[in-house]
N, C-alpha and C positions, 0 to 999 in steps of 0.2 A: 432523517438527519438534516441538521442545518449547519451551515458553514459561514463563519463570520471572521473577517480579517481583523487581526490584532496589531497594535502598534509594536514595532520591533526596531532593534538597532544592532547592526553588525559592528561591534566596537573593537574587535581585536583582529589582527592580521591572521591569515590562515592560508595554507596551500590549496585546500580543497573546500568547495561548498557542495554539500551532498543533500539531495532532495529525496524524501521518502515517498512522495506522491505527486500526481498531476496538480492537485489542489495546492500543494506547497509551491510548486513551480509557478502556477498562475498568480497566486497571491504575492509571491516574492517579486515577480517582474512587473507587477502593477506599480511598484514604487522604486524598484532598483533597475539598473541597466546591466547588460552583459559587460563583464570586466575581464579582459584577457590575462590579467595578473593572477586569476584564479584558475584552477582546474575544476571542472564540474562533473559530478557523478549523479546518476539517476537510477531508479529501480524500475525495470520493465520497458518494453517497447512503446507502450502508450505514453509513458513519461518522457521517453526519448523524443517522440513525435511532438509532444507539447513543448518541450524545451526548444526544439528546432524551430517550431512555428513562431515562438515568441522571441527568439534571439537571432535566428538565421544561422546558428552554429550547431554542430553536433556536440553532444556531451563527450567528455574525455573518457568516461566510464559508464557502461550500461550494465547494471546487475540484472540477473534473470529473475529476481524476485525472491530468491531463497536467502534469508538472512544469514544462515550458517555459511553458505558459499561466499557471499559478499564479505562477511567478516573475516573469513579465512584468507581471502585474497588480500584484503587490507593488512591483516596481521603479517602475512608473508611477503607481500610485494611493496606495500606502501607504509611500512612500519616506522619510517622516520618522518612522515608527513604529518601535518596538523589538519584537523577537520572541523568544519562547522556543519552541523546537521540541522537542516531546515525542516520543520515538522509541525504537526497539529498539537494542540494542547493535550489531547487525550491519546497521543501516540504511545505505542508499546515500547518504542525505542529499541526494537529488537536487534538491530545491528550494533548500536552503541554498547549494549550490555555484553556483547560477545567479543568486543575488542580488548586487546592486551592493555593492561594498566599503563604501559609506557607510551601509548599513543595519545597525543594531545588532542582533545576534543571538546567542543562547546556545542550545546544544544540551544537552538533559537526557535521558540514557538511563535509562529506568525499567523496562525488562524485557530479559531476555536471550533471544534466539531462537537455538536451537542445532539443528544437524543431528543426527538420530538415524540411525545406520548399521545395516546388517544387518537391514533390515526386508524380509520376504517380500511381494512384490507379485504378485498373480496376473496372468496374461497378459491383456492388454486391447487394445482397438482405438483408444481415445482416451486421450491424456495431457492433463491440465489443470493448468497451472502458475499459481500465484497470486502468486509473488514470485521475485525473482532467487535468494534463498536456497533456495527450493523447487527451482529449476533446479539449483543446485549440489549439493543433496542427492541428487536423482535421478541426475545424471550421475556422481556419485562412486560410485554403486552399479550403474548400469544403462547400457545403450546404447539408442539409438533403432533399432527394426527397421522396421516399416512402419506404425506407429501414426500417427494424425492428431493434430497438436499444436495445442493452444489455449493462449493466454496472456492474462492479465488486462489487459495493456496493453503499450505500446511498450517500456518499460524491461525488462520481463520477457521480451518477445520478443527484444530485443537480447542478453540474457543467454543465451537458448537458441541464438541464432545463433553463439555462440562454440563450440558443440559439434556443430552439425549444419547441413547446407544444406537440410534438409527445409522444406517450406512450413509457415508458422506462421499460424494464424488468431488475430488479437488484436483486442481492443476499442479503438475510437478514443477512447472515454471510459470509462476503467477503472472497473468496479464489479463486484461479484459478480452483480448482476442482469443486467448486459450480458453477462458471461461465460456465465452460465446460458443466456441467450437465444441466444448464438452456438452453444453446444453443442446445444441443442434444435433450432434451425433446421437445423443440419448433419445431425442424425439424421433429421429429418423429410424433408429434401431427398433424402437417400440412400435412404430407404424408397420415395419416389416413383419414383426412378430404377430401383429393383430390381423394381418391379411391372410 
């Protein structure tokens, strides 16, 4: 995957600025400064840490990574607020799609995330996917053999299921930390069984 910043403009007022990823946070704060007039929302603990390290502030909302839960919270608790969603060009826009039509929302693409083809990947036993675009990139170049498959969350697991019927281990609450924990636990459990 490659990531490239795009020119962007936040031209309309809003109550909330909502980030889909750490990349969105990093690219946004390369050219923008923290503004206390906005409420800020992020998805996942990793994004929360990135937000804090760049702004010195905690986000006002931290979603656990499940688009359905985040959208439900917004629909029920923040339904009179307006939102700007900061995201990648190839984002699935999973939260936006689940919001009630009455919620005012604007999408701002601030970076392009592209698939890089023809990359040599050594033979491995585990495959770890962190986004649906990672899935698309892998399956446009490779097939699943007998590898164990991990996904950061349900949305990524669903993208994998389009290509294979293999079992997928995924995080109930998507984050890099939970994904790492799933992989380590799997490896440790396999070592115990081999002894």
